[in-house]
N, C-alpha and C positions, 0 to 999 in steps of 0.2 A: 717442278710440279707442286702445285698449291693443294694442301689438305683442307678438306671441307670439314669443321667441327659443327655439329649440330647439338643443342641443348636436350639433355635427357636421353641420348641415343648411345646405347652400348652395343659394341660389335665384337666379334671374335671369329676365328676361323677353325673349323673342326679338323679332325684328322684326315678327312678326306679333302681337304682344301675348300670346302664350301664356306663362304661367308654368311654370317648371321647377325641381323640388326633387330633390336628390341628398343621400343620406347618405354623408358622406366622413370617415372616422375612421382615423387612422394605423394601420397595422397590420392593417385589416379591408377586406374587398372593397367596392368602390364599388357603392351600391345606388340605383337610381332610386326616388322615393317617388310614388306616384300621387295624383291629387286634389290638394285644397287643405289647409293646415295645419288642423287641428281636425275634419277629416272623419274618419269611420269607417274608409275604407280608407287614408288617410294615416296615421293613428294605428296602425292594425295593421301596417303595413309598417315604420313607424318603430320599434315595439316588437321586431319579428322582427330588424330590423337591430342594435339595441342588445344583444340576446341572442346574436348570432353569435359563433362561435369566430374569434378573430384569426387571420389568415393566417400561415402560417410563414414566418419570414425567409428570404428568397432564393428563395421558390418562383416569383416573377415572372420571375426570371432563368433559369429552367430549364424545359425542356420537360416539360409534365405527363406523368406516368408514367415518367419517367426515373429512374435511380438518384440523380442530383444532387437531384432534388425530393424523392425519398423521403427522402434523407439530411437535407436541410434540415427536413423535417416531423418527423423522428426527433429532431433536436436540440431541437425546439421541444416535445416530448412531456414533460409533467412526470412521468407514471407511468413511462414506459419508459427515460428518459434523465436527467430531472431529479432523480430520486429516488435515483440512484447517489452513491456517495462521490465527493469531488472528484477524487481520484487516478484512479478508474476513469473519470471523465468526461473527464479529460485525456487517458488513454491511448486511450480509444474515439473521441474527437474527432479526434486525430492520425491514427488508422488511417483512419477514414471520409472524413477531407478528402483523404488520398491515394487512396482509393478513387474519390471523387467527381472528383478531377482526371485521374485514368487512365481510368475508364470511365464517367463522368458521364452521357454521352448514350446509354448502354445502356438499354434498357427494363427496368425492375426486374420485371417479370411474366415476362420470358423468360429469367431466370437459372437455367440447368440446373445441376445438380450438377457438371458438368464444367468450367463456368465458375469455379465456386468452387474446384475442385481445381486449375485452371490458375493461379489467383492464388496460392494457397498454395505451390504447387511452386516459386515463385520465391523463396520465404522460407527463412531458416534455421530449423532446428527449433523453438527457443523462440519466435522471432518469429511463426512459422507458428501455434502454439498460441494466441498472442495475438490474431492476426488471425482465427483461427477462431472463437474466443469472441466477438469483437466482431460479426463478420458473423452468427454465429447470433443473437445479441441483436436485431440490426438486421432479420434475416428474420423474427422473432417478431413484431416490431412491425408490419412489413409485411403479416404474415398476418393479424393482429387488426385492421388497418385495410382490409383487403380489397384491397390493392394486389397481392398473389400469391395464387395458389390452394393452393399447397403449398410447404412449406419446402425449399428446394434443399440446405441444409445436412444434412438427415436421410440417414444412410446414409454421409456423408462421413467417413472414418477418416484420422486422422493416423498417421505412423509413430511407434512408441515411442521415448521419448528414453532415452538411457543414463542409468543411475541416478547421480545427482549429489548430493553433500552441500550444493549451493549455495554461497553466499558463504563465504569462509575464516573460520574461527573464530580470533579473535586468540588468541596465547599470552600467558603473563604476562611473558615477556621482551619481547615486542613492545609491550605496555602501557608496561612500565617504560622502554623506549627512547624512546617519544613523551614520557613524562613528563620525562625528563632533559632533552629538547630544549626543551620548552615547561613553564616553571615555573609554580607557582601565581600567579595574578594575571592570567595572559595568556588571551585569548579561546579560543585552541586548547585550553589545559588545561580551561576550563569546559566546552567541547564534549565532550572526551573524558569527563569526569566524568559529564555528563548522560546519555551514552550507557551507561557501566559501571553506574551507581548508579540509574537508572531502568528500563533494559531496555526503552525504547521506540524506534520508528522515527525516522527523520530528520524525517518530515512531522509528527511530534507533538513532538520536542524543539524544533523551529524556532518551535513555537507558545507554548512555556513562558515564563512571566513572572512578575514579582513578585506580580501580582494573583491567582495561582493558590496562593500559599503562605498557609496560615492555621494557627491552632492546631487542635488535635485531642487525640485520647486520648494520655494520657502513657504512654510505654513506658520502662521502666526496665531495664537490662541491666548488672549489676554497677554500677560507677561511672558508666556512661553514663545519660543522661536524654535521651530523645528526644520532643519536644512539637510539632515543626512538620511539616506535611504538605503535600504536593502534592494539591489538592482540585479538585473539580467540572471534570474534564476528560474528554473523550471521544477515543479513538483515531479517527483520521481513516478507517483502512482498513475498520474493523469497527465502528465507533459504540459499542465497549464503554466504559462509564463506569468511571473508576479514581480511587482515592484511595490515595496512597502516602505512608508515614512517609519523612521525609528522612534519609538516612544521614549520620551526623556528618561523614564525609569530604566529602561533597558540600556540605554546609552550611557548612564552613569555607572551601571553594574559592568559594562564592557570596558569602561575606562579604568575601572579598579581591579580588574581581573586579568592575570597573566594567561595568555592564549597561545594556541600553535600559530605556525606560519601560514599554514593553508586552510585549516579549520579552526573554529574558536575552541571546539572540545576535542582534546586529545588524550590518548591513554597515559599510563605511567612512563611508557618508553618513547612517548612523543609522536605516536603513530595516530591518525584519524581512527575514530570508533566505526566499526560496523554496526549496523542496526541491533542484531543480536546481542553483541557485547555491551552496547549502550543500555539496553534493557536491562541486564544484569546489574550493571553498575547503578543505574538509577533506583533499581529495586533495593541495593545495599543502602543508598542514601536515604530512602524511604524508611528503611528499617532502623537506621539510626536516628531518625526523627520520630520513631514510634508510631509511624503510621500504618494502617491496616493493608492487608494484601490487595484490597480492591483499588488503592491508589496506585495507578500506572500512568506513564508519561501520556499516553493518549487522552487520558481524563482531563489533562490540562488544556488540551485543543477544545474540549467540550466546555470546560470551564470558561475559556475565552469567549466562546461563542455566546454563552448565556451572559456574560458580563457586558458585550457589546449589545445584547437584545435589551438587558436592563436598563441601559443608558438611552435607549430609544433608537438605535440603528435598525434599519429595514434589512429585509433578506438580501437584496442586491448587494448592500454595503458590507454585510457581514461575509457573503460568498466572496467579495472581492479580496478578502483577507485569507479566509479558509481554504478557498480554491474548490468549493463544492461544485460539482457539475450540475447538480439539481438543487433548486431552492426549496424543494420539499422538505429535506432534513433541517435546513436552517430555519424555515417556518415554524418547525416544533419549538426551537429554542424560544422565538418570539412569543408563540402561544403561552408557553410557560412563564415567561416574564410578564406578560399582560395578565395572565391569571393571578400572579402574586400582586400586582398593581391593583387589580380590581378588587381582590380580597382585602388588601389594605384600605382601600377607598370605602369599601362596604362597612367594615368595623368602625371606621371612623365617623361615618354617617349615622350608623345606628347608635353609637354611643354618644355622639353629639345631640342626636334627636332626643335620647333617653335623658341626658342631662338637662337639655332645654324644658322638657316636660316637667321635670322635677322642679325646676326653677320657676315654673309657671308661666314661660314664655310660649307664646303661640307663633313665633316666627318660622320655628321649624317643627315639622310635625311629620312623623313616620308612624304609621298604624303597624302594630304587630299583628302577626296571623291570629285569627280569631279560634277560640277554643270551640270544640264541636260539643253539643249537648251531652253526647255519649261520654265524652271525656270528663265533662263537668260532674256527671253522675258517678263516673268511677272515682273522681277525686273525694267526692263527698263520701262515698262508701269506705275508701281508704281512711279518710280522717276519722270515721265514726268508729 
């Protein structure tokens, strides 16, 4: 007689001689299987159990219908949570874990807009916006799963933020000050160079390694020849793929600096940095150089964009490096660079015209603004 062994099926016989069969698969609900193995009803129940959706992690520990249970289900959703970028997942997980900790027992179906507003009012403006985006995405998941009848975030408005330029853009003097403190060959100097010469975010820089360097189109600029490229990489935040020729300055620093096997930048234990730890280490390097707190790694990305703009690069050219999805932010760097050039040209024209007038030359003539009669009378009165 052949024994049939089915995966995840547990069987026993009770004291009255009756056989019991249960489907017990980790992460799935426990299901009783009727009949005997091989029977039609048993096979049907077994097939249904095998095709069932796994139970979200943590659901058993929370009251059904509560915010805590809904958050656990959201984290287990591939479409609504798993498809987001790692950085977005990390931010949203942190926010929702705090929401679950503080309000986990509240019924998710009874969340009115007033509840959302009360939660957001306790946060600072920028934090409130991140919380709002996260809770709105969570509510859209709950609405799609039938856990709530309407989205309580609809109609909720946040106060407008004061206009800000965001992170400080490094100046050329600040970059030079960092370079003086951290010479070529140091890990700190390599970190700076990767920020300046690639225009990438910290989450992308800490992933760069030797395996991403390869040959590519040969570019010749005067006596310079560039044939090494950073290839086959995607930005963590946007998923944008990019291939970048390596600046000679960066290549020289890479050649002179000991690096890790899989990433250029590694910790003291030889492990790749995570973004948070890298920010702390870069802050320490900036402190060693005597740079103010406003100098953070993201400011190097902005410094690079300004540098490209001052050299005459257009918005699409800069965005091909920075990976900006919209040209609006890039165009701001170009406007700032153009403003500096126009201001420089203006002062040169004015001083040249004044010098020409003083030398009696009539080849260049630039009229100064006329003084009003009212101002002339005021000057006479003051002089008297």
